[in-house]
N, C-alpha and C positions, 0 to 999 in steps of 0.2 A: 456681938461684934468684937468685944475685947478678947473673948476666948478664941475667936477665929484668928485674931492678930497674933496671939501667943502661939497658936498652932503653925501659922505661916512663917513666923519670924526665922526659925532655924533654917527653913528651906531658902528663904531669901538671902540670909547671911551666907549660907553655903554656896548658893549659886553666884553670889557677887564676890565672895572672898576666896573661893576655892583655888582659883588660878593664882591669885595674889599670894596665898599661903604656900603653894607649890613653888612659886617663883622665889619667895623669901627663903624657903627651905633649901632650894637649890643653891642660892647665892651663899647661904651660910655654910653649906656642905663644901662648896668649892673653896671658899675662904679658909675654912678650917683645915681642909686637906693641904693647902699650900703652906699655911702658917705653922701647922702642928704635926700632921700625919707625915709629910715628907721629911721634915727635919728629924723626926723620931726614927723613921725607917732608915735614913742615912746614918744614924748613929749605931744602929744595931749590928752591922757587919753581916747580916743574914740576907744574902742575895736571893735565896730560894723564897723566903718570906716576902721580900720586896716584889719579886716577879709575880708571885701568886696573888698578892694584894692587888697588883695592876690588873691581873686577869679577872679576879672576882669582883672588884669594885669598879673597874673601868666602865662597863655598860651602865651600871646604876648611876654613877656620878655623871657621866656624859649625857645620860638621857634627860637631865634637867635642861639641856639645851632646847628641848621641845617646848618648855614653858617660860623660860627666861633667857637672859643673855647666856650664850654657850660658855661653859666653864673652860675656856681655852688654856688658861695658865695651868690649872691642875691637869688638864688633858695632856699637856706635853709630858709631864712626869709619869702620869698613869700609863700612857701608851708606851713610853720608853720602858717602864717596868714590865709590862706585859710582853714587850718584844724580847726581854731577857729570857723568858720562859721558852719561847720558841727557838731562840738561839741556843739554849742549853740542850734542847732536843736534837738540834742539828749537830752539835758537837758530839753527843753520844752516838748518833747514827753514823757519823763519820768514823769514829773509833771502831764501831761494829764492823763497818765495811773493811777497814784496814786489817782487823783480826781475821775476817773471813778470807780476804785475799791471801793473808799469810799462810793459812792452812789449806788453801785451794778449794774453798766452799763457794763456788761461783754463784749459785742461786741465792745464798745468804748475802753475799756481797752486793749483788744486784738489788735485792730487797732493801738493804740498808742504804744503798744509794738513793732509791726512790724516797725513803723516809727522810733522808737528809734533804733532798730537793724540796719536799713538801714543807719541812720545818723552815728552811730558808725562805720560802715563799711567805709563810706565816709571819716570820720575823720582819721581812721587808714590808708587809702590809701594815704591821703595827708601828714600825718606825716611820713609815711614810705618813701615817695619821698624825704622829707626834710632830713631824716637820710641818705638816699643813697647819696644825694648831699654832705652832711657833710663828708661821707666817701671818696668821690672823692677828696675833698679838703684837708682833714686832715689825711686820712688813717684810717684803722680799729682801734678803740681804744682797749687797752689791750696790754700786753706784754711789758710794760715799757712806760715811758712818752717821747714823742718827743718834741722838742722845739716848742713853740707856740708863734708867734709874739704877742706883747702886744696888738696891734689893733685888733687881731683875737680872743682874749680870750673870749669875750662875744659871738661872733659867734660860737665858740667851745661849750660854755655852752648851747646855744640855740639848736645846732644840737643834743647834747646829750639828751636834754629834748624831742626833737621830736622823737628820737629813743625810749625812754621809753613810751611816749604817744602812739606811734604806736602799741606797744604791749598791753597796757591797753585797747585801744579802739578795737583792733582786738579781744581781749579776751571777751570784752563786746558784740561783734558781733558774738560770738560763733566760733571764729577762722575762719571766712569767707575768709580771705585773706591768712591765713597761714603765718603770719609775724613770722620770725625766733625767737624762744624762747631763743636763746642764746644772744639776743640783751641786755636784762637787765644786764647780767653780764659784758658785754662790756662797757655799760654806767657807771656802778659802778667803773669799772677800769679807765675809761677816767675821771671821776669826781675827782679822786684822784690827777689828774695832775693840778688842778686848786686851787687857793688860796680861801679857804672857807671864810675867813674874808673879802676879797675884793668883793666877789660876794654874800653878804647878807645871807650866810648860805645855799645857794642853792646846791652847790656841795655835802656837807654832807647829805642834805636832799634827794638828788637823790640816794646816796648810801644806805641811811636808807630805802628809799622807796623800793629799790630792795631787801634788806635784809628781809623786812617785807612781801614782796609779792612772793618771789621765795624761796621755802624751800631749805635749804642747801647752800644758796648763801653767807651767812655771814661768813667772815673769823674767824678762831678760836680765841676766846678771845675778839671778837668785842662786844661793848656795846649793850644794849637793843635798837633795832631800834626806838621804840617809844619814848624813852628818847632822842635819837639823834634828831628825828623829832621835839619834843617839844623845845629842845635847839635851833635848827635851825630856828624854827618859831619865837621864841623870839628875836633871833639875827636880823632876817629881820624886825620885828616890831620896833626895836630900830633904824634901819637905814632908814626906810621909803620905803622899797621894800619888800613886804610880800609874795613872791612867795613860800617860804618854808612852810608857813602857809597853802597854798593850798594843798601841798602834804600831810601835816599832817592830814587835814580834810578828804581828799579822802581816804587815806590809813586807817585811823581810822574807817571810815564808812564801808569800805569793810571788815575790820576785825571784825566788830561788837563791837568795843570798844566805847560804848555809852558815858561813863564818859570822856574819852579822847577826843572824838569828841566835846562834849558840852563845855568842858574847852577850846579847841582850837578855837571854834566859838566865845565864849565870849571874849577871849583875842584879837582875830583878830579884832572883832568889836570895842573894846575899843581902840586899836591902830589906827584904821582908823579915829576914832573921835578925837583922841588926837595928832596925828602926821601926818602932810601932807606927801604925797608921794614924793619921789625924783623927781624933775622936769624933769630931762632927761628921766625918765622911768615911767612916770605916766600911760602909757598904759599897761605895764607889771604888775604894781601894781593893776590896776583896774581889769585886767584879773584874777589876783589871787583872788581878793575880790569877783568877780562874781562866782568863783568856790566854795568859802567858803559859799557865800550866797545861792548857790544851795543846799548845804548840809543842811543849816538852812531851806530852803524852803521845802525840803523833810520831815523834821521833823514836820514842821507846817502843811503841806498838809495831812500827815498821820493822824494827830490829829484833824484837824479842817476842812479839805477840801480846804484850801486856803494857798497860800504862805506867807512868813513872812510879817506881816503888816508893812506899812511905819513907820519908826521910831523905830521899834522893833528889828532890827538886833542886836543879842547878847543876846536876851531873848528867852524863849521857852514857849509853851502853858501852861506848868505846873507851871510856875512861878507866884507867887501871887503879886509880886511887879510890880509897873508901869515901862514902858520902860524908859530908860535914857532920862532925860529932861522933865519928867512929863507926861502930858497927850499925848497920841499917836496922830500922825498926822492923822490917820484914823478918830478919833473922831472929830477932828477939821474940817476935810473935810465934815463929816456928818452934823455938825452944820451949815456949810455954805450952804449945799444943802437944809437943812430945812428952812433957811432963805429965799433962793430964791423961794422955794415953797410957803412960806407965802406971799411974795410980789406978786406972780402971782395970788394968790387967791384974 
């Protein structure tokens, strides 16, 4: 009987403790990701690594919701990161389309447009999940401000951002997912619960982005949303986290405000050259700059067929002055190539 007990013990322990062990592992993974993985990734400045981490680890991490409390806090950041990858695909497809249109390659332009549409749909889906996780953690925004723990304020801001991005990308995908159109108003209401000065002008930028994009959403007596966006962008430039500037560039581009867009790009580029990003949030700052660079790339591609030349961020094809710093890096690269060709001959 004693021998039989020894044989059965592992099976009994496994049967009774397997789910508990899985739950404990899931809770530990979720806690570790929020406390250590996310801060580390934010410091790196590597947006590509951050987005691929979200794509690769997201399903694994979120699957623990099958055996324990869903890891909603870590799910917010994971799905936001994954959305960045799809968003990058959409940007590249858009530039491919512009290049094809520039040279009259209609079939290639159409194919690129389809790729862009699909990438926007994927981005919208991921950002929507991030917002849904946010709602599960913090509740539906609007209807007054609930207390937010100090350590959760950034997570709250990121969740709001995911909600707004889900709507923007779904709209770019022709409403393929049917993301609820009441989300922007909720985002604007939630943003009012955060300290704008503490978070680099982003809360007010979120509000202004909604006011500029959704007719009738601005409260009576509210200022011009583009004035608010410009003020928010400059606040972020001074602090070294320029996410508000990305909202300014995108909203101005969508609204056809060419002068506002160009001014925003110039100021953002100057700020990047003159002030380092906040060390703890270099990835967020680099992500913002990539969005502004994309608006610059679109202007350059429409005019010349190629994206912003190296060293020319902050200038435009119509500018007669040289890029900041003198001779462009492209010319230097060409001269190096010429030298190599001479040596080979």
